[in-house]
C-alpha atoms as one frame of an Amber mdcrd trajectory, in Angstrom:
protein
 171.617 181.926 -22.212 170.712 184.877 -24.448 170.140 183.938 -28.032 172.498
 183.162 -30.367 170.952 184.850 -33.255 170.522 187.950 -30.953 174.476 188.026
 -29.748 175.236 187.913 -33.104 173.794 191.202 -34.023 174.479 192.779 -30.323
 177.736 192.179 -29.921 178.587 195.211 -28.188 176.217 195.015 -25.488 177.066
 191.504 -24.588 180.551 192.867 -23.958 179.173 195.468 -22.021 177.209 193.642
 -19.823 180.791 191.617 -19.046 182.240 194.296 -18.334 179.486 195.594 -16.214
 179.626 192.641 -14.087 183.543 192.219 -13.536 183.076 189.280 -15.712 186.214
 188.034 -18.294 184.159 187.230 -20.633 185.559 188.021 -24.643 182.161 187.892
 -27.342 184.544 188.005 -30.097 185.890 184.134 -29.068 182.432 182.949 -28.923
 181.312 184.689 -32.455 184.479 183.127 -33.567 184.050 179.781 -32.274 180.078
 180.126 -33.489 181.347 180.980 -37.446 183.850 178.253 -37.157 181.477 175.358
 -36.316 179.447 177.031 -39.027 181.349 176.677 -41.255 182.576 173.431 -40.807
 179.036 171.940 -40.275 178.555 173.112 -44.031 182.085 171.712 -45.559 180.784
 168.190 -43.396 177.413 168.319 -44.193 178.629 168.844 -48.260 181.335 166.067
 -47.758 178.837 163.487 -46.300 176.723 164.395 -49.218 179.332 163.753 -51.770
 180.226 160.508 -50.449 176.791 159.215 -49.968 176.392 159.929 -53.538 179.213
 158.215 -54.733 178.773 155.549 -52.621 175.585 155.134 -54.463 177.381 155.756
 -57.906 179.835 152.410 -56.804 176.745 150.201 -56.518 175.218 150.883 -59.927
 178.769 150.459 -61.498 179.352 147.108 -59.708 176.163 146.302 -61.014 176.882
 147.145 -64.606 180.074 144.953 -64.699 182.580 148.630 -64.758 184.664 147.540
 -62.243 187.236 150.351 -62.781 185.211 153.130 -62.543 183.531 151.300 -59.588
 187.383 151.324 -58.167 187.832 154.446 -58.606 185.010 155.891 -57.101 186.141
 153.365 -53.526 189.407 155.826 -53.867 187.198 158.720 -53.898 185.164 157.622
 -51.194 188.372 156.187 -49.003 189.671 160.020 -49.039 186.300 161.621 -48.496
 185.707 159.500 -45.225 189.895 160.420 -43.739 189.185 163.987 -44.851 185.678
 163.628 -43.413 187.095 162.122 -40.524 189.353 165.413 -39.696 186.886 167.887
 -40.474 184.455 165.819 -38.072 186.927 165.908 -35.175 187.288 169.707 -35.706
 183.723 170.374 -35.480 183.332 168.227 -32.388 186.144 170.754 -31.215 184.698
 173.598 -32.126 181.372 172.589 -31.227 182.628 172.327 -27.959 184.325 175.244
 -27.404 181.052 177.016 -28.491 178.987 175.726 -25.950 181.565 175.910 -23.136
 181.633 180.118 -24.240 177.462 180.089 -24.482 177.877 178.813 -20.874 179.722
 182.074 -19.816 177.685 184.701 -21.561 176.072 187.202 -18.874 172.577 188.363
 -18.501 172.644 191.833 -19.537 171.523 193.940 -16.803 168.680 196.467 -16.540
 168.743 199.685 -17.653 167.964 200.857 -14.060 170.342 198.305 -11.741 173.192
 200.713 -10.563 176.674 200.621 -12.135 179.117 199.544  -9.538 181.805 197.384
  -8.808 181.239 196.067  -5.655 178.549 195.909  -2.728 179.452 199.299  -1.318
 178.031 200.417  -4.786 174.493 199.006  -4.217 171.526 201.972  -3.766 169.395
 202.008  -1.342 165.895 202.008  -2.229 164.029 202.149   1.055 163.994 201.405
   4.856 161.834 200.075   7.442 161.769 200.596  11.036 164.664 202.534  13.136
 167.468 200.820  14.641 167.153 199.849  18.474 169.156 202.297  20.829 170.174
 200.486  23.999 170.145 202.017  27.618 171.856 198.553  28.890 175.219 197.028
  27.470 174.564 195.136  23.912 175.297 191.603  23.519 175.710 190.007  20.158
 174.065 187.024  19.103 177.018 184.923  20.286 176.442 185.813  23.754 173.352
 185.416  23.941 172.802 182.296  22.161 175.771 180.707  25.075 173.846 182.749
  27.880 170.424 181.486  27.529 171.857 177.725  25.778 170.213 178.405  22.305
 173.158 176.563  20.150 176.695 175.266  20.511 179.192 176.896  18.037 182.528
 175.080  19.805 181.050 171.478  19.281 179.815 172.596  15.890 183.013 173.288
  14.793 184.723 169.880  16.644 182.195 167.619  14.555 181.643 169.365  11.249
 184.724 171.984  11.232 184.627 175.949  10.758 181.075 177.387  10.248 179.282
 174.539  11.297 177.286 174.495  14.738 174.270 173.081  16.871 171.009 174.694
  17.294 169.322 173.740  21.073 166.405 174.227  22.630 164.267 177.783  22.385
 167.385 178.403  19.486 165.994 175.404  17.394 162.381 176.318  18.130 163.286
 179.975  16.598 164.866 178.480  13.788 162.179 176.265  12.828 159.389 179.050
  14.249 160.495 181.574  11.370 160.426 178.765   8.935 156.686 177.790   9.478
 155.781 181.647   9.486 157.559 182.126   5.887 155.575 178.517   5.025 151.890
 179.975   6.308 152.808 183.346   4.606 153.336 182.108   1.266 150.594 179.631
   1.268 147.802 182.331   1.923 149.221 184.303  -0.843 148.825 181.411  -3.655
 152.105 179.668  -3.522 152.425 175.872  -3.611 154.745 174.406  -0.716 157.727
 171.803  -1.274 160.033 169.596   0.360 162.616 169.381  -3.010 166.274 167.130
  -3.575 169.102 168.290  -1.847 171.034 167.138  -4.298 171.326 167.632  -7.841
 172.386 166.249 -11.481 175.142 169.099 -12.751 172.712 169.299 -15.874 170.280
 171.166 -13.303 173.041 173.269 -11.844 174.003 174.194 -15.313 170.263 174.959
 -16.727 169.847 177.094 -13.841 172.966 179.346 -14.258 174.402 178.154 -11.323
 177.764 176.047 -13.168 180.043 176.424 -14.621 181.062 179.649 -12.678 180.066
 178.743  -9.338 180.625 175.366  -9.426 183.521 175.508  -6.337 180.991 177.026
  -4.178 178.792 173.530  -4.297 180.106 170.388  -2.180 180.296 167.324  -4.722
 179.545 163.631  -4.279 181.786 162.622  -7.090 180.582 158.499  -6.597 177.268
 159.561  -7.754 177.580 162.461  -9.645 175.546 164.513  -7.723 176.325 168.184
  -6.416 174.942 169.397  -2.675 172.164 172.627  -3.442 172.843 176.022  -2.473
 169.365 176.901  -2.673 166.112 175.305  -3.730 165.646 177.675  -6.847 168.242
 175.071  -8.683 165.201 171.787  -7.359 162.385 174.647  -8.323 163.195 175.538
 -11.346 164.823 172.567 -12.510 160.997 170.598 -11.534 160.223 172.061 -14.971
 162.912 171.911 -17.180 162.228 170.422 -20.457 158.490 171.227 -20.262 156.017
 173.292 -21.930 153.538 174.772 -19.035 150.544 176.181 -18.447 151.018 180.079
 -17.976 147.438 181.138 -17.731 149.137 182.073 -14.148 152.254 182.598 -13.186
 153.657 179.206 -11.506 154.400 180.262  -7.758 156.679 177.606  -6.003 158.279
 177.849  -2.420 161.200 175.298  -1.415 161.653 174.912   2.084 164.971 172.515
   2.476 168.393 172.575   3.699 170.986 174.622   1.794 175.073 173.725   1.340
 177.934 176.788   0.228 181.431 175.883   1.062 181.886 179.892   1.067 185.117
 180.152  -1.054 186.758 183.059  -1.368 185.070 183.984   1.642 187.774 183.256
   4.361 187.961 185.602   7.045 184.956 187.378   6.376 181.968 187.420   8.715
 183.980 184.283  10.905 181.990 185.048  14.175 178.753 182.810  14.859 175.948
 182.296  12.769 176.364 184.791   9.818 178.005 182.665   7.293 178.177 179.193
   8.081 177.773 175.954   5.510 175.063 174.227   6.297 171.766 176.740   6.727
 167.639 176.216   5.541 165.910 178.107   3.663 161.925 179.022   2.355 162.563
 180.204  -1.155 160.183 181.778  -3.427 160.522 180.624  -7.003 157.971 182.168
  -9.286 157.708 181.188 -13.231 156.428 184.011 -15.579 155.507 185.246 -18.855
 157.981 186.517 -21.006 156.700 189.712 -20.291 158.942 192.477 -18.891 156.437
 194.245 -16.888 155.007 191.500 -15.911 157.883 190.218 -14.534 158.838 193.079
 -12.985 155.895 193.445 -11.157 156.632 189.898  -9.434 159.914 191.144  -8.351
 158.045 193.638  -6.317 155.500 191.219  -5.355 158.122 188.926  -3.662 160.317
 191.849  -2.386 157.016 192.673  -0.660 156.610 188.754   0.878 160.142 189.219
   2.189 159.112 192.497   3.628 156.131 191.574   5.093 157.865 188.363   7.301
 160.261 191.076   8.492 158.049 193.947   9.713 155.672 190.733  11.198 159.385
 189.975  12.679 159.451 193.791  14.104 162.828 194.410  12.763 164.400 197.105
  10.938 165.665 196.811   7.395 166.464 198.560   4.368 165.976 197.454   0.581
 168.994 198.103  -1.434 168.888 198.462  -5.432 172.013 195.464  -5.866 174.614
 196.899  -8.616 176.292 195.338 -11.863 179.337 194.192 -10.002 177.470 192.803
  -7.000 175.569 190.683  -9.792 175.823 187.115 -10.771 176.053 186.424 -14.194
 172.250 185.061 -14.732 170.779 188.229 -12.930 168.431 191.119 -14.965 167.720
 192.982 -11.883 168.186 192.066  -8.323 167.246 193.658  -4.884 168.742 192.450
  -1.613 166.854 193.139   1.602 169.430 194.288   4.534 168.267 193.516   8.564
 169.920 195.576  11.048 172.077 193.838  12.823 173.040 196.073  16.061 176.421
 194.038  17.166 178.156 194.720  13.715 176.428 198.535  14.050 175.243 197.827
   9.993 172.807 196.346   8.058 172.978 192.628   6.845 172.125 191.203   4.174
 169.301 188.535   4.758 167.373 188.217   1.748 168.051 188.486  -1.788 165.923
 188.634  -4.953 166.327 188.819  -8.500 164.825 188.788 -12.025 166.136 186.712
 -14.680 163.965 187.370 -17.285 164.235 184.407 -19.806 168.026 183.573 -19.407
 167.540 181.043 -17.095 164.624 178.862 -18.557 166.531 178.714 -21.681 168.758
 177.186 -20.550 166.685 174.906 -19.015 164.046 174.788 -21.769 161.023 175.896
 -19.909 158.858 177.044 -22.678 154.739 177.982 -22.350 152.589 179.061 -25.179
 151.165 182.368 -25.781 148.147 183.628 -27.015 148.898 183.143 -30.497 150.178
 179.785 -29.879 153.647 180.103 -30.039 156.382 179.134 -27.736 157.927 181.364
 -25.325 160.665 180.939 -22.996 158.968 181.998 -19.426 160.879 185.028 -17.113
 162.315 183.323 -14.030 162.432 185.355 -10.426 163.598 184.194  -7.494 163.604
 185.319  -3.812 164.846 184.607   0.117 161.421 184.542   2.267 163.198 183.589
   5.045 166.874 182.149   5.717 168.128 180.836   9.033 170.006 181.005  11.234
 171.156 184.283   9.821 167.874 185.381  10.539 168.342 184.419  14.308 171.358
 187.049  14.866 168.726 189.946  14.622 166.186 188.500  15.885 168.241 187.872
  19.390 169.937 191.085  19.127 167.406 193.199  18.255 164.828 191.980  20.926
 167.020 191.264  24.043 166.254 192.887  26.962 168.173 194.656  29.729 167.896
 191.366  31.968 169.470 189.490  29.272 166.167 187.573  28.181 164.978 187.692
  24.329 161.692 188.227  23.766 159.817 186.866  21.347 157.952 188.931  18.115
 154.098 188.281  18.790 154.120 186.894  15.206 156.279 183.947  16.000 154.782
 183.114  19.437 151.911 180.655  18.281 155.047 178.880  17.000 157.277 178.514
  19.896 155.107 176.864  22.321 153.314 179.907  23.386 156.871 181.976  24.529
 156.713 185.197  25.561 160.479 185.411  26.500 163.321 183.229  26.064 164.803
 183.046  29.154 167.429 180.663  31.719
């Protein structure tokens, strides 16, 4: 969230951010409820003080035997209590509306973020590798998976419903291999690797900015008042919630977890194969950084570089795009996506997403540190995919298919694939 004092003096910027992100948010409504709650708080506190003073005077008169003034004061206290009850109810409602709207305030996008409405307006920054030209009939990942017995989608749907699957044999090995390869790389680069909770409390999802706007994307467990996380970012950032952390060095965390998303609003989109599924696995990067825009921007580039190193080792063509304002989430300050070439789609498909949130998320989670002067500051938080699977299997299978129907395993993955150089029947 943004600081309310800052919002009061920069309301136009907040409204502009909402417009750029395509959010139906009215900053004036927030300001109105904010002003009302502050007025009601003053009125309520004044009435409480008046009531307490009158109550004290009653005791004085009663000890002195002055019954008449004591009775008048009792009547005054009774009226004050009635008025105070109404005022407290109004204050409670004003506080509720204020808190509701404050959670909907968008983060401001960076000045260098492209202005646009959808992912079609994202701007390519750079690319690596050239899409391969095939001199034999191209098979998509579903056909390859079926022929090589790597996964079974029909039986997955039979058991788990739409967008479900089984991974089998070398398909499972490949799924695990890319994860372990990413884990090893991040450990070598100073990340603390964590297996994290897959279920989170509501306050963790609110604090990390996934609720209330993204609640329809999460699977709920109502009887436990828990939700399944769609990314280990929730669990990693919440790890330090309501804490004062040591920021002598940026805190680098990597979560290894299954993830769950309902994919509400994606009906009919990317329904074939493994591109858009309800259950998947990710190795996720999260960094907590000092409240310094230059430092966190450098770390954002660093995180993108880790993901690029993984894709380069997997010998996959990709491009990095700067995400436009309309394609950003509420909490994002600056974002890059990495899109990997998927031959069957004849297009790049998103496989990674990296975001710098500045202190927006840390304010919600109350994660702070002491600066060089000993003053408390909110951290900057950043996140980026290291690898997400089974989606990454799409470019791996399709780009590395061979004329005889086999799949060549990139050398970087062979130690994780029982030494296999190829997948074949």
